[in-house]
ROPAVEX-116083 format. One line per 4 residues: their letters; for each residue x, y, z of N, C-alpha, C. Coordinates in steps of 0.2 Angstrom, whole numbers. Example, Ala and Ser with C-alpha at 12.3 -4.5 7.8 and 13.67 -1.06 7.14 Angstrom:
2
AS> 66/-28/39/62/-22/39/66/-16/39 | 64/-11/35/68/-5/36/64/0/39
***
This chain:
319
MKLN> -28/-1006/174/-35/-1008/176/-38/-1001/177 | -35/-997/181/-39/-990/183/-40/-987/176 | -35/-987/172/-36/-983/165/-42/-986/162 | -42/-993/161/-48/-997/159/-54/-994/161
NYFK> -56/-993/167/-61/-991/171/-63/-984/169 | -57/-980/169/-58/-972/167/-62/-972/159 | -59/-976/155/-62/-976/148/-69/-979/147 | -70/-984/152/-78/-987/152/-83/-982/154
ILLR> -80/-977/160/-84/-973/162/-85/-967/157 | -80/-965/153/-81/-960/148/-86/-962/143 | -85/-969/141/-90/-971/136/-97/-971/138 | -98/-973/145/-105/-972/147/-107/-967/147
IKRG> -103/-961/149/-106/-955/148/-108/-953/142 | -104/-954/136/-104/-951/130/-111/-955/128 | -112/-961/129/-118/-966/128/-125/-962/130 | -123/-959/137/-129/-956/140/-131/-950/137
LLLL> -126/-946/135/-126/-939/131/-131/-940/125 | -128/-946/121/-132/-946/116/-138/-948/116 | -140/-952/120/-147/-954/123/-150/-947/123 | -149/-944/128/-152/-938/130/-153/-933/123
VLFF> -147/-933/118/-148/-928/113/-154/-931/109 | -153/-939/108/-158/-942/104/-165/-941/106 | -166/-941/114/-173/-940/117/-175/-932/115 | -171/-928/117/-174/-921/116/-175/-920/109
GYQS> -171/-923/105/-172/-921/97/-178/-923/95 | -180/-929/98/-186/-932/96/-192/-929/99 | -192/-926/105/-197/-922/108/-197/-916/104 | -192/-913/102/-194/-906/97/-197/-909/92
IVIG> -196/-913/88/-200/-915/82/-207/-916/84 | -209/-920/90/-215/-922/91/-219/-915/94 | -215/-910/98/-219/-904/101/-219/-899/96 | -213/-898/93/-213/-892/89/-214/-893/81
QTPE> -215/-887/78/-218/-888/71/-211/-891/66 | -213/-895/60/-208/-895/56/-206/-890/52 | -200/-890/50/-197/-885/45/-203/-882/39 | -205/-887/36/-211/-884/32/-216/-881/35
EQEI> -219/-884/41/-223/-878/44/-221/-872/46 | -215/-872/49/-213/-866/51/-212/-861/44 | -210/-864/39/-209/-859/33/-216/-857/31 | -222/-861/31/-228/-859/29/-231/-852/35
LDTF> -229/-854/42/-231/-851/47/-228/-844/45 | -222/-843/44/-218/-837/43/-222/-833/38 | -226/-835/33/-229/-831/28/-235/-828/31 | -237/-828/37/-242/-824/40/-240/-820/45
TYKE> -239/-813/42/-237/-809/47/-240/-806/53 | -247/-807/53/-250/-804/59/-253/-811/62 | -250/-812/67/-251/-818/72/-248/-816/79 | -251/-820/83/-247/-821/90/-250/-827/94
TVVY> -245/-830/98/-246/-835/102/-248/-834/109 | -254/-836/111/-256/-835/118/-259/-841/122 | -256/-840/128/-257/-846/133/-264/-845/135 | -270/-849/134/-277/-848/136/-278/-852/143
KTVD> -274/-857/146/-275/-861/151/-269/-865/153 | -269/-865/160/-263/-869/162/-267/-875/166 | -265/-881/165/-268/-886/168/-263/-892/170 | -263/-893/177/-257/-898/180/-250/-896/178
GTEL> -249/-889/178/-241/-887/176/-241/-886/170 | -244/-888/166/-244/-887/158/-248/-882/154 | -244/-878/150/-248/-871/147/-250/-874/141 | -257/-873/140/-261/-874/133/-260/-867/129
DMII> -258/-868/123/-259/-860/120/-262/-861/114 | -262/-856/110/-266/-855/104/-262/-850/100 | -262/-851/92/-260/-845/88/-265/-842/85 | -266/-835/87/-271/-831/83/-269/-828/77
FYPE> -272/-829/72/-269/-827/65/-275/-821/64 | -272/-815/62/-277/-809/61/-276/-807/52 | -281/-804/51/-281/-801/43/-276/-796/43 | -275/-793/36/-272/-787/36/-274/-782/39
PNKV> -271/-778/42/-273/-771/47/-279/-769/44 | -278/-767/38/-283/-763/34/-291/-766/34 | -290/-773/36/-297/-777/36/-300/-778/42 | -296/-777/48/-298/-778/55/-301/-772/57
KKEN> -307/-775/60/-313/-769/64/-312/-771/70 | -316/-766/74/-315/-766/81/-317/-772/83 | -324/-775/80/-325/-782/82/-326/-787/75 | -322/-793/75/-322/-797/69/-325/-804/70
PWML> -328/-807/66/-330/-814/67/-324/-818/66 | -324/-824/70/-318/-828/72/-321/-835/71 | -315/-839/70/-315/-846/69/-311/-849/74 | -313/-855/77/-308/-858/81/-306/-866/78
HVHG> -300/-867/78/-298/-873/74/-295/-878/80 | -298/-885/79/-296/-889/83/-292/-896/78 | -286/-897/81/-281/-901/76/-284/-909/77 | -281/-912/72/-283/-919/72/-276/-923/74
GGWA> -276/-929/74/-270/-933/76/-272/-939/80 | -277/-942/81/-279/-948/84/-281/-946/91 | -282/-941/92/-284/-939/99/-277/-939/104 | -273/-941/101/-266/-943/105/-260/-940/102
GGSK> -261/-937/97/-255/-934/93/-256/-926/91 | -253/-924/86/-255/-919/81/-253/-913/85 | -254/-907/83/-252/-900/84/-257/-895/81 | -256/-890/85/-260/-883/82/-257/-882/75
YKVL> -251/-883/74/-249/-883/67/-253/-886/61 | -257/-891/62/-260/-893/57/-265/-890/53 | -266/-885/56/-271/-880/52/-268/-878/47 | -261/-879/45/-256/-876/40/-256/-882/34
RKSF> -260/-888/35/-260/-894/30/-263/-891/25 | -263/-896/19/-267/-893/13/-274/-893/14 | -277/-898/18/-284/-898/19/-287/-892/22 | -283/-887/25/-285/-882/29/-282/-875/26
LGTL> -276/-876/24/-272/-869/23/-276/-865/18 | -279/-867/13/-283/-862/8/-289/-858/12 | -292/-862/16/-298/-860/19/-295/-855/25 | -290/-856/29/-286/-852/33/-285/-845/28
RNLL> -282/-845/24/-280/-839/20/-287/-836/17 | -291/-839/15/-298/-836/12/-301/-833/18 | -302/-835/24/-305/-833/29/-302/-826/31 | -296/-826/33/-290/-820/35/-292/-815/29
DNGV> -293/-816/23/-294/-812/16/-300/-809/18 | -305/-812/21/-312/-809/22/-313/-806/29 | -309/-805/32/-309/-801/39/-311/-806/44 | -310/-812/44/-311/-817/49/-304/-818/53
VCAT> -304/-818/59/-298/-819/64/-299/-828/65 | -294/-830/65/-294/-839/66/-289/-839/72 | -290/-844/76/-286/-847/81/-286/-854/81 | -280/-856/82/-279/-864/82/-276/-866/88
IEYR> -279/-872/91/-277/-872/98/-273/-880/101 | -269/-879/105/-266/-885/108/-272/-887/114 | -273/-894/114/-277/-897/120/-273/-902/123 | -276/-904/128/-273/-911/131/-274/-917/126
KARG> -269/-921/126/-269/-927/122/-272/-933/126 | -275/-937/123/-278/-944/126/-273/-949/128 | -269/-947/133/-265/-952/135/-264/-952/142 | -263/-959/145/-263/-960/151/-271/-959/156
TITA> -271/-956/160/-279/-954/163/-282/-949/158 | -278/-946/153/-282/-941/149/-287/-943/145 | -292/-942/142/-297/-944/137/-299/-938/133 | -302/-941/128/-306/-936/123/-310/-931/127
YDAV> -314/-933/132/-317/-928/137/-313/-922/140 | -307/-923/141/-302/-918/143/-302/-913/137 | -300/-917/132/-299/-912/126/-305/-907/123 | -311/-910/125/-317/-906/125/-317/-900/128
VDSK> -316/-902/134/-317/-896/139/-311/-890/138 | -306/-893/135/-301/-888/134/-302/-884/128 | -306/-887/122/-309/-883/117/-314/-878/118 | -318/-880/123/-323/-876/125/-319/-870/129
EAAR> -316/-871/134/-312/-867/138/-308/-862/133 | -305/-864/128/-301/-860/123/-306/-855/120 | -313/-858/118/-318/-852/115/-320/-848/121 | -322/-850/127/-323/-845/132/-318/-841/133
FLLK> -312/-842/134/-306/-838/135/-307/-832/130 | -308/-834/123/-308/-828/118/-315/-824/119 | -319/-827/122/-326/-823/122/-323/-818/128 | -321/-820/134/-318/-816/140/-314/-810/137
NAEK> -310/-812/133/-305/-807/130/-307/-804/123 | -313/-805/122/-315/-803/115/-313/-795/113 | -312/-791/118/-311/-784/117/-303/-783/115 | -300/-787/119/-293/-787/119/-290/-789/111
YKLD> -295/-795/109/-292/-799/102/-296/-796/97 | -300/-791/98/-304/-789/93/-309/-793/89 | -313/-798/95/-317/-803/91/-325/-801/93 | -329/-803/89/-335/-802/90/-339/-807/94
KNKY> -343/-805/99/-345/-809/104/-349/-813/101 | -353/-813/96/-358/-817/93/-357/-821/87 | -352/-819/83/-351/-821/76/-345/-826/77 | -345/-832/78/-340/-836/78/-342/-844/77
GIWG> -337/-848/75/-338/-855/74/-332/-858/75 | -333/-865/73/-327/-870/75/-326/-875/70 | -320/-878/68/-318/-882/63/-312/-886/65 | -312/-892/61/-306/-897/63/-307/-902/58
GSAG> -303/-906/58/-301/-913/54/-301/-920/59 | -303/-924/56/-302/-931/59/-304/-931/66 | -299/-932/71/-299/-931/78/-303/-924/79 | -300/-920/77/-301/-912/77/-308/-912/75
GHLS> -309/-915/68/-317/-914/67/-322/-917/72 | -321/-923/75/-324/-925/80/-325/-920/86 | -319/-918/89/-319/-914/94/-323/-907/93 | -322/-905/86/-326/-899/85/-333/-900/85
LVTA> -336/-905/83/-343/-907/83/-345/-907/90 | -343/-912/94/-345/-912/102/-344/-905/106 | -338/-901/104/-338/-894/107/-344/-889/106 | -346/-890/99/-351/-886/97/-358/-888/99
LSKE> -360/-895/99/-364/-899/101/-367/-900/108 | -362/-901/112/-363/-903/118/-366/-898/123 | -369/-899/128/-372/-895/134/-364/-892/138 | -366/-886/140/-360/-882/144/-359/-886/150
SDFK> -366/-890/154/-366/-892/160/-362/-899/160 | -361/-902/154/-359/-908/154/-351/-908/153 | -348/-902/151/-340/-901/150/-338/-895/154 | -338/-895/160/-336/-889/165/-329/-889/165
GDPK> -327/-883/165/-320/-882/166/-319/-877/171 | -315/-872/171/-314/-866/175/-320/-862/176 | -323/-863/183/-329/-859/186/-328/-852/184 | -322/-849/184/-322/-842/183/-324/-841/174
LSKY> -323/-845/171/-327/-844/164/-333/-847/163 | -337/-849/167/-343/-852/166/-349/-848/164 | -348/-842/166/-353/-837/163/-353/-835/156 | -347/-837/152/-347/-836/146/-350/-842/142
TLDF> -356/-842/140/-360/-847/137/-358/-846/130 | -357/-853/127/-354/-854/120/-360/-854/116 | -360/-852/109/-365/-852/104/-362/-851/97 | -359/-857/95/-356/-857/88/-361/-857/83
KCVA> -359/-852/78/-365/-851/73/-363/-856/67 | -359/-861/67/-357/-865/63/-351/-870/64 | -352/-875/62/-346/-880/62/-345/-883/55 | -338/-883/54/-334/-886/47/-331/-892/51
SYFP> -333/-899/49/-329/-904/51/-328/-908/45 | -321/-909/46/-318/-913/39/-316/-921/42 | -318/-926/37/-317/-932/39/-317/-935/45 | -323/-933/49/-323/-934/57/-326/-941/58
FTSC> -325/-943/65/-328/-948/68/-334/-946/71 | -340/-949/71/-347/-946/72/-350/-950/78 | -348/-956/79/-353/-960/84/-348/-966/86 | -348/-966/94/-346/-971/98/-352/-976/99
INPD> -358/-975/97/-364/-979/99/-365/-984/93 | -365/-981/87/-367/-986/81/-360/-990/79 | -362/-997/79/-357/-1001/78/-356/-1002/70 | -362/-999/67/-361/-1000/59/-356/-997/56
IRPN> -354/-991/59/-348/-986/55/-342/-990/57 | -340/-994/61/-333/-997/64/-330/-1001/58 | -334/-1006/55/-330/-1010/50/-325/-1005/45 | -318/-1009/44/-314/-1006/40/-312/-999/42
SIFE> -311/-997/48/-310/-992/51/-305/-993/57 | -302/-987/59/-297/-988/66/-301/-990/71 | -307/-990/72/-312/-993/78/-314/-1000/77 | -312/-1003/71/-315/-1010/70/-314/-1014/76
DKKL> -308/-1015/80/-307/-1019/84/-309/-1016/92 | -311/-1010/92/-314/-1007/98/-308/-1004/103 | -302/-1007/101/-296/-1004/105/-296/-998/107 | -296/-993/101/-296/-987/101/-301/-983/106
FVRL> -305/-987/108/-311/-984/114/-307/-982/119 | -302/-987/122/-299/-986/128/-295/-980/128 | -293/-977/123/-289/-970/122/-294/-965/122 | -299/-966/119/-305/-961/118/-307/-960/125
LGDP> -310/-965/129/-314/-966/134/-311/-966/141 | -304/-969/140/-300/-970/147/-302/-978/149 | -307/-981/146/-309/-988/147/-312/-992/141 | -313/-998/141/-318/-1001/136/-324/-998/136
IEEK> -326/-998/129/-334/-994/128/-339/-997/132 | -338/-1003/134/-344/-1006/137/-344/-1003/144 | -338/-1001/147/-338/-1000/153/-339/-991/155 | -340/-988/148/-342/-981/149/-347/-979/144
PELA> -354/-981/146/-358/-980/140/-361/-973/141 | -361/-970/145/-363/-963/146/-358/-958/144 | -352/-959/145/-346/-955/141/-346/-956/134 | -348/-962/132/-348/-965/125/-353/-960/121
KLLS> -358/-958/124/-365/-955/122/-363/-948/122 | -359/-945/127/-356/-938/127/-352/-937/122 | -348/-941/120/-343/-940/114/-346/-943/107 | -352/-943/107/-354/-946/100/-359/-940/96
PTEL> -356/-936/92/-359/-930/89/-366/-932/87 | -367/-937/84/-376/-939/82/-379/-940/87 | -377/-942/93/-381/-942/99/-384/-935/102 | -378/-930/101/-380/-924/104/-382/-919/98
LEED> -383/-921/93/-387/-917/87/-394/-916/88 | -397/-909/87/-404/-907/90/-406/-903/83 | -412/-902/83/-415/-898/77/-412/-891/77 | -410/-888/84/-408/-881/84/-400/-881/86
SPPI> -397/-886/84/-390/-886/83/-387/-882/77 | -381/-879/79/-379/-875/72/-378/-878/66 | -378/-874/61/-376/-877/54/-371/-881/54 | -371/-887/51/-364/-891/51/-363/-892/43
LLLH> -356/-892/41/-354/-895/35/-349/-900/37 | -350/-906/32/-345/-912/33/-342/-912/27 | -336/-913/27/-332/-913/21/-328/-922/22 | -330/-926/16/-326/-932/19/-325/-936/11
GDKD> -319/-939/11/-317/-943/5/-321/-949/4 | -322/-952/-1/-326/-958/-2/-322/-964/-2 | -315/-962/-2/-310/-969/-1/-307/-968/5 | -310/-965/11/-306/-965/17/-307/-972/20
TTLP> -300/-975/22/-301/-980/26/-299/-980/32 | -298/-973/35/-296/-972/42/-302/-971/46 | -307/-966/43/-313/-965/46/-318/-966/41 | -320/-970/38/-324/-971/32/-330/-966/32
IINS> -331/-964/25/-337/-959/24/-344/-961/27 | -345/-967/29/-350/-969/33/-351/-965/39 | -347/-963/42/-347/-958/48/-351/-952/46 | -349/-950/41/-354/-943/38/-359/-945/35
TYMI> -360/-950/32/-367/-951/28/-372/-954/34 | -370/-956/39/-374/-958/45/-376/-952/49 | -371/-947/49/-374/-941/54/-380/-937/49 | -378/-938/41/-384/-935/38/-390/-939/38
EVAK> -390/-945/40/-396/-948/41/-400/-946/48 | -396/-946/53/-398/-944/59/-400/-936/59 | -397/-932/55/-399/-925/54/-406/-925/50 | -407/-929/46/-414/-930/43/-420/-931/47
EKNA> -418/-936/52/-423/-938/57/-424/-932/62 | -419/-929/64/-420/-924/69/-421/-916/66 | -421/-916/60/-421/-910/55/-417/-905/58 | -411/-908/58/-405/-903/59/-402/-901/53
DVEL> -399/-895/53/-395/-893/46/-388/-894/46 | -388/-900/43/-381/-904/41/-381/-906/34 | -375/-903/31/-373/-905/24/-367/-908/23 | -366/-912/17/-361/-917/17/-357/-915/9
LTIK> -352/-914/9/-348/-912/2/-343/-918/2 | -345/-923/-3/-341/-929/-4/-336/-928/-8 | -330/-929/-5/-324/-928/-11/-322/-935/-14 | -323/-935/-20/-322/-941/-24/-315/-943/-24
NAGH> -313/-950/-24/-307/-953/-25/-301/-950/-20 | -304/-949/-14/-300/-945/-9/-300/-950/-4 | -294/-951/0/-293/-955/7/-294/-950/12 | -291/-952/17/-291/-949/23/-287/-942/22
SFSG> -289/-937/25/-285/-930/24/-285/-928/17 | -290/-931/13/-290/-929/6/-285/-931/2 | -281/-936/4/-276/-938/0/-278/-943/-6 | -274/-943/-10/-275/-947/-17/-274/-942/-23
SNIS> -275/-945/-29/-274/-941/-35/-280/-941/-38 | -282/-935/-42/-288/-934/-46/-294/-933/-42 | -293/-930/-36/-300/-930/-31/-303/-925/-35 | -310/-926/-32/-315/-920/-36/-321/-919/-30
PSIE> -322/-912/-28/-318/-907/-30/-312/-906/-28 | -307/-902/-31/-299/-902/-29/-299/-899/-23 | -293/-899/-21/-292/-896/-14/-294/-889/-13 | -292/-884/-19/-294/-878/-20/-300/-876/-20
ELND> -305/-881/-23/-312/-881/-23/-315/-882/-17 | -313/-886/-13/-316/-889/-7/-314/-883/-1 | -308/-880/-2/-307/-874/2/-312/-869/1 | -312/-868/-5/-318/-862/-7/-324/-864/-4
YATK> -326/-871/-4/-333/-870/-3/-333/-871/5 | -328/-872/8/-329/-873/15/-329/-864/17 | -325/-861/14/-325/-854/16/-331/-851/14 | -335/-852/9/-341/-849/8/-346/-851/13
FILS> -346/-857/15/-351/-860/20/-349/-855/27 | -344/-855/29/-342/-852/35/-343/-845/36 | -342/-841/30/-344/-834/28/-352/-833/29 | -355/-838/26/-362/-837/26/-365/-837/32
HLK> -362/-839/37/-365/-839/43/-362/-835/49 | -356/-832/46/-352/-827/51/-353/-819/48 | -355/-819/42/-355/-811/40/-363/-809/42
***
């Protein structure tokens, strides 16, 4: 009897260890980069990982990619990348996906430093508001340490896709006073020179852009805002790029697939309409036959062509 109990205990311990292995293995998949991402990351020789903020005991970091040494000046233009992932997932390694990789390489080849950040995910009490605060603080951190990282204090922009496209727009268009962070960084006022936003979500307010999208049943607003949209009208406005757009907003490039069923292209066409009403500088590059993240065959322009287009847009405002 005692022997049987002994083996039962051993079996429980083994099961417990297996669960721990599975759990931490899963965590490494979620938190770390994939082997494919690591392989691509290894092709970039000049880079460093920097912690820009610690909040509630959690370190938020960024990878800073540098051009070849012979292209690095005392002060260099720079771009801040904000990743997608439904506001609750994703990682800074998404900049290595096909939608952005070509542009990343092009920018580095043209002497532009690029940083890709982690931010707080919309889970539990954390909302997209907190992610915007983090994005702004990442930019302020870089301004504060511009000399250290060889960055120009005036020539910089922001880009991202999907949820990151939305967060990039809100980060660039919103007032500093509406997204306060560390008081020690408050003197560093942000003035982005351009925004490149790929297949973004553009309005919490306009119900016409919700059909056939992930926002159709409105449940996703609880993740975005922390509560149903009806209970957070002011926050919904603060997180709506179209509501924040002004005549003097930085130039914006929207890139969107016409077959996108996650965040349909009406998100971008609606922002174009608002831009015309407000006389703001916004343009749209429509990718034909492309779904979300430019998935699909025979898309036009091609991935290479749209990466080149985004590069030229960014360089035209940073050089």
